[in-house]
C-alpha positions, 0 to 999 in steps of 0.5 A: 949262098950257093957257089957260082960256077967257076968259083975256086976252092983251093985247087978245085973249080966249081962246075955246078950244083949237084944237090942241096939240103939243110946241112949244106950243098954238094957241087960237081967240081974239077981238080985242076991239079989232077984234071979229074972230076970230084964232088965237093961238099960244103957245110952250114956253120951250125952243122960243122960238128957233123961235117967234121965227124963225117970227114973222120968217119969216111977217112976211116973207111976204104971200101969199093962200095963206099964213097971215097974221101979225097981231101979236106979243106977248111970248110969243105970235103972233097969226095969221089964224084959218082955218076949214077942214080939213086936206088930204085925198083923193083928190078928182077931178082938177080938185080935185087940180090946183086945190089943188096949184097953190095950194100950189105958189104958196105955196111959190114965194112963200116960196122967192123970199124965201129961205125953206124951209118944211122941214115941208110936210105935210097937217096944215100945209095947210088948205083953207078952206070956200070952197076956198082953200088956206092953208099954215101952221106955219113953225116949222121954216122956215129962211132961205137954206141958206148961213146955216144950219150942218149941225148946225142941220139935224141938230138940227131933225130930232132935235126933230121926232122928239121929237114936235114934229111927229108923223109929219113923218119921212114927208114928209122929203126924203132930204137932210133925213133925212141931216141935210144942209143943205136948200134949196127942193128939199127942200120940193118933195120934201115936196110930192111926198109930199103930192101922192102921198098926196092922189091915192093915199090912202096915203103913198109911204113907210110903216113902223111906226117912224121907222127903217123910214120913213127906210130906205124914203125913202132906198133904196126907190122907191115904188109907181107912183101909178097902181098905187094909183089907176088913175084918175090920169093918166100926166102927173100920175104923172110930175109926182109921180115927178119931185118924188120924185127922190131925187137933188135935181139930178134933181128939180124945181129950183123950185116955179115949174117944178112949178107950170108942169107942173101948169098945163099938165096942168090946161089939157090935161086940160080941168080948170076953172082954179083961179081960176074956182072960188074963192069960187063954188058948185061946181055952178054953176061947172061948169054955167056952164063947161060951157055956155060951152065948148059955145057957144064951142067951136061958134063957134071950131071953124068960125072956126079952120078958116078962120083958124088959122095955123101956128105954124111954116112951112117957112121955119123951122128947128127946133133940136133939144135932147137928151132929158132922160133921168131914167131910169137907162137910158143906151140913151135918151141921144142915141137919142130925139133921133135918133128925134124928128128922123126923126119930125119931118122926115117933115113937109114943113113942118118942118126940123131944123138939121143937124149942120154948123150945130149944130157951127158954132153950138157953135164960135161959142159957145166950146163943144166940138163934141160938147157935150150940146145941153141946152135952154139950149144949143139956145135959144142956138144958135137965137138966134145963128142967128136961127131961131124955135124949139127942141124939147126932149124928156124921158123919165121912168120910171113903174114899167115904163112910160115917159112921153115929153114934147115941148115946142116953145118960141120961142127968143127969148121962151121962150114954149111953142108946143106941148107933147105927152105920151104914155106907153109901156107898156114899154121896147119901146114907147118908140119908138112913144110918140115917134112918136105924140108927134111926130105930135101935135106936128106938128098942134099946130104947125099942119100939117094932118091930111091932110098928117100922115096922108099923111106919117106912117109909124111910126118902126119902119118908117123907122128900126129897131125896135131901141133898141140899133141906134138908139143906135149910130146916135146915137153915130155921129151925135154923132161926126159932129157933132164932125167925127170922120169915122173915129170915126163908122164903127164906130158906124154899122157896129154899127147895121147889124149889130144891124139889117141892114134899118136903111136910114139906118144903111147910108146913114150908113155909106156917107157916112162912108166916102165922106168918109174917101176910100174911094169904093168902100165908100161906094158899096157901102153906099149901094147897100145903103141904096137897096135898103131904100128902102121903109124910109125916110121919103118925104123921105129916099127922094126924096133917096136916089133922086136920090143913087143916080142921081148915083152910077149916072151916074158908074160 
């Protein structure tokens, strides 16, 4: 039975009901000792175990974006009273990022304590009048999954469906819906649902019954965010899509990683940093920021023209990692790494570590010659060879379109040197997107625009327009990295069959035959490559021309 106004619970005077649910009630109250307003949460007896767990969980957390626990009574909790509104949208991009960064901060803080919230949803995220996010209601939270049995996870879902948190099913992760033990990645899924709803105005998984929603979140892919809100940037759509990966191994692995991508988007989009707006009147903040940008940008433009230093020089060798392919299309595996290598090597200031050096690095690390070059492996090779930086890439599908992301990092400190993201409208335009991203990356690493304009031909003109041909070339290159001279030949040959104008493939095929001891065929295929010399990069053209003269002088 609800408590009447004026009721006393110890030193706390009840002022009114804030909310009620299956677990109990929340009241606005006054602490008569400190004369401050607090929130008091009472619990129904059958939920006393959850109630006790929430008290312990919240007491372990001390974070500006998590509701603070003040006191514990015999049958109630005393918490920070938050005068705010539930999260709702769609707000402008700057506001989305500001709020999302604070939520990610709160979840990251909980996860680092081994706490999984298990119920992130708009109703459990309040925005105060001064714009601060507060994550609350840890009644379903659990500690590290190793301490929780599968049966407990199943029981939690059953209680939720019974009305404890109405509508929560729409925010459950697939593993939570299946009754499996969850970890921090389940909260990341729920956060992805929250973000989707915030910017699209609707939930990604909807239905008239819990069963329909369960089926959707387990088996259906939600409509791309930008179909529902065309104003959403492709980068944010990609972040949300990665948070909503049904396979948690492909999802963001931590709230910190998700926050890092949101922070990069905030920086590249020109949105005002979250901390700049907290506690300030919005319109004054925007005027001040705009004025500062005009003044500072004017001065920096002329200063940077004379003083900017390239992040990398022609003395530095880049260790190129394989692309992270989160699409279901294997044609991108290995293919985009080869494309990126060609695109970057058009620069006279960038060099990519060759196959022999990569193979040597893997051998010294005790790894197989053909092992996938993940970002971690690339970084270790980079450190062992005393090089400066790695470049990694990723591709994600967004409906029919694709988002290509490149990132250069200092292999010793891990500091991000440059990051670029582009979108391809469909599969046929992915190589163009890689080409555009590589050009932008060259500029961010310090190459002059004049140099880029002079030495930047589209990938289709210097490799092939066929993804399948480039994939076959990449498979052959992978065999070459293993030192398998004969095994690479069928792949290079297949690449020339798929695109007879693929000069690089002819050159690689000729080199493979030469290495295998068939000098006649090697020379034949290298002459074909030279006949297509206008379809290679300037660097390859010069190398190929010298090679051709060398061959001619020995006939």
